[in-house]
N, C-alpha and C positions, 0 to 999 in steps of 0.2 A: 425664617418668613412663608409666613401660613399663602399657598395658593385659597381667591377669592375662584368659587366660580356666578360672575357677572346674568346678569340676561335679561334685559332689553324690552321694555312694552313702547312700540311704533316705530315703528322701522322706515322714519322714513329718513328727509337730506338729512341731518344733522346730526338722525344715529348713528349711517351713515361713517363720518366722519368718526363718531365716539370709535364707530367699531374698532375700526384704517387703526387708528390711536388704540389702544387697548390693548393690541398684542403686539403693539411698545414692549408692555411692561412684566416682565416675568416671573409675575404673580396674580394676575390677573391671563381666565378661560373663559372667555360668552357662551354661555351655557349650552340656549336657552332665550326665544324671542317671541311675539305676541304681536298679532290685528287684531283685528275685528274683520284685517283678509287674512281666507288662511293660503291666499297663491302669492298675498306679497307677503309673508311672510312666508315662505317656502323657497322663495326665493330669494332674502333680503339671506333665511340658514346656507340657501348651498356658498351662496357672494362667501359671506365667513366663514364657512363649515362651522354653521352651529352644529350641536352635537338635537335637539332637541325643539320644539317649534311650537306651538298654542297659536288655536282661534278665541281665548278667551285668554281674559289677563287673572279676572281669576284660577283661575287652574292653572301658568307661572309662578301667582307669584304664592299653589297649594306647593311645588314642587322642592321639598324636604329639600334640593340635593345648589338652590339659588343660596345663595350664600346676600348678597347685593341687589337692588334692581334698579337697571338705570330710565327713568318719565322720559317718552319722547310722543308723546301726546301733540294732541295744540292744547290753550292755553288754558280752556276752559274745559278738557278734561285731569290737570296738574292735581289742584283739589285731589277729584274725586277718585286717579290710583292711588296715588301718596298715602287715603287711607284708606283703601286695598290692602299695599302692600305691608305697610305700618299695620294693621289690622292683624296679618300673617306671623310680625315680626321678620321683614326682614330690612337691614339697612335699603336704604333707599338715596338715590342722588335724581331729584329732580331737573330739570331746566327752571329754565329763569322764562318770563316769569314764574317765582317758586304757588305764586296762589296771585285769583284776580282779585281781589282786597284784603289790606289784612283781619279783618272777623273769619276768615280763611285762611288762613297763617296760621292763628293760635290756634285753631281746630287740630290744628298737623303735628306740630308743637307742642301740645297736652296729649291726643296721642302718641305721641314718637316717649315723650317722654312716663305715660304711665304703658310701652312696652320695651321700654327699658332698649333700645333698639336706633341707632345711627341716621342719621337726619342733617340731610342738605340742599340749599338752596347749588342748585349747579351755572353760578355766576367764576365761569372760566375762565373774564383775564385774573383776576387774584388770583390765581398760580402763575400763571405765564412765566418766562424768563423777564419778561424785557418788565412785566409789572411788576413783579420784584423785585429790581433796578431800577425803579423808577423810588418806589418808593424809599428804598435802599441811600438814598442821593438826594432827595429832596429833606431827611432824616435827615442825612448827616449834613444839612447845615450848606448845600450844595447854591442852590439860588436866593442864601437868605430865605428869612420874612416873604411867605410867600402868601402874596397881594391879591392874584387872579386866578380863576379855569375856569380855561372857554373847552369844549368841547364840541365840536356837532360831534352828530354820523343821518346822510342823509339820504340819499338814493331814490330813483326812476325807476324803479320796477311797471312790464306793461298794465296796466288795472283791468279785472279781473272779475264779477265783481263774487266770481267762485272762490277765490284768492284770498287765503286765512288776512290779514295784510284786511280786507277786506270789507272784510267781513264780520256783525260787528258781536252776530249768534258762537265767533268764535275766535273773538279778545279779540280781534286784531287793531290799527288806530296803529300810529308811531308810534310814542308814547308807548304801550307799555310790550312792543318789540321793539325798538327801535333806541330809540330814547329811554330806556333805562340804566347803556351804557353810559353816554354823558352822567345821569345824577351819580349813576356806583359812583364811578372817578370824581365828583363833587365830595360828594361823604365819605371817602375813602381819603381824597386828601387836604382835605378843612373841616372837615366832622360837618356835627350836628346845623342845619340852620336856625335858625332864629327868626330870620324875613323870607318867606318864597311870595314871588309876583313870576303868576305863568298869563302863559294869552295860548288860545290854538286854531286853528282854524278845522270848524266841523261840515263835511258834504254830505247831504244830501236825508245818505242812510249814517247821519247816527258815529262815525271813524276820523281822530281829528289827523286828517291830511302834512299838517306840523301846527310843530308845538314848540313852543321859542320860551323856558323858565330863568331869573336872572332870582338866584338865593345871596343877602351877608347872613356868616360865619361868625362864629365869637372871635374875637379879633380883629373885626373887619375884614374880613378875608370875601368877595364877593367871588358870584361865579355866574355864568354865563355860556346857556345853556339849550340847544337845538335839536332837532327826532324831524326830519318829511320821509317822507314817502313820494311826493309828489314836485319832489327836489336834486336837481342835479348838483350835487355844492361837497363836502368836502366829511371825512370822519377822519378828520385831526386831533387832538386835547392842544391842546400846550399852557403850562404852569408858568405864568411869568411872576418873579419875588424879587429881591431889591436889589437884590444882588446879581441878577438874572431868569434863562429863561433855558426851564428844559421841558422840548418839545417831544410828545410821540406822536410819529406821522401815519400815517395810513397805511392798513387798519391800525387807528390803535384797539381796537377793542381784541384782536390777535399780537400775541408775537409778531412786535416789528421790528424798525430802528428806532430808537430814540438819539435825541439831539440835545446836549448842552451845550449853551448858548453865557461868556462871556463877548459884555465890551468891549474890539480891539481883541479876542484873541479869537482863534482861530476854533470853532465844536470842536468842541468833539461828539465823536461820533460811536453809538452800543451799538455794533449786530448783533442780533439773536439769531442762529444757523443750527435746526437741526429741526427731525423727519415728526416725521407728523403734523399735520391738523394747529395741533395743540391741546387737546385735546387732554390728552392722558397725564396732567398736571392733575391734574380736577380729583380725577381719578387714580389717582398718585393717593393722594391725602386723602382719600375716601376708607382707603384699605389702611393707607398707614394712621388718623384716628380707630380704622377699626381692631388693628393689633396691636394695639397697648392701653382696651376697651373707652375713646372717648367717643363720647352718642354726638358734639359736634366740633367741629373741624377749629379752631382759635384764629385761622386767620377769613376766613367766614364765618365766623358764627351766626348762631340762634338773633340777638341780638343785631350784625349785623342784619340781616333779610330784615329780619322787624321795624330797623332804619330805611331804610331802603324803600319797602312795601310804602311804610307812613310814607313817605317821600312826597311818593305814588300815589297814592290812597290826595294830600294833600291837594298835590297841582291838579288833580279830574275834579276835584267838589270846586276850587277855582275855574274852573273851564269848562267847564259839566261836558265831562267823558263818561258820557254812564252810560253800562252793559244791561242788556233785557236783567227782568229779577233774575229770574236760570238761571244765569250768567252768576249775577254777583253774587245768590245763594249762600248760602248754608247748611241747605235743607242736600243729602245726598239720601238717594235710594236706596231701603238699608238690604236690596239682593246683592247691590249692585256690590257694598261692599264687604257681604257674607259672601 
């Protein structure tokens, strides 16, 4: 089993959790970190024992010893930074949402194919033990035929116009940031929708603070989804079937507890305890794929990311969620890539 040298671009809060979990994998080594702030990069390197520090993303992408790059920059940087790393023939794991829109995503896939390297959206929930078990129970018919998917992701952080969540120039809003999780679980459990009805509350800065979505899938399955950045509510998901209910408890997008509920019986509770935050599972999948020469994961393939970003695009079109043209564009300044 090969040991892979990882580089991290964007040493923020999520990158810290990812770096912590990378230590749990014997075949992973955190080799380098890059930030547009050298001070931040050096602090991160000291905290996690990283050997190389860069204040240039292109310098890290050019490092011949880096095998895989984890991109944890702001939403608006994912497209640009992924292209940069793919151009240098690095395997890439890019935080969700993988891009602002499908047009950007298709350009990323095109370059990954051209450069013959691995590329995946970091939809970490797909790889957590609790979600793996959820799909296993669903496929085994434990709740019978699926009828309804209900999923909420609602938070109420302090408002700040400097916060990424409330800034359209940074790809803010509830849908792309947290609403992506309810949409993801609906697609994974119920399949591609043929009907989408969506509504959003949009503030004066053109940020969606609340988004609600109803989708109808094949075989009559419905999904009812909510995201909010201004409401204290649940972060739970429930799959209702013809024979029972499967509940993914708070917080459903992380390793969590599951309840399998049948009428007249005590719920079966599945508990998942382990080290770390849960990011190690997606990192392990990246390295497994690289070991066998796969350019995409079967669990979270390019087609699955394509379905997700296409659904998000459709919701945005219905609700009027729109970002500045510079954020939506597929144009990249040439010297950024090269």
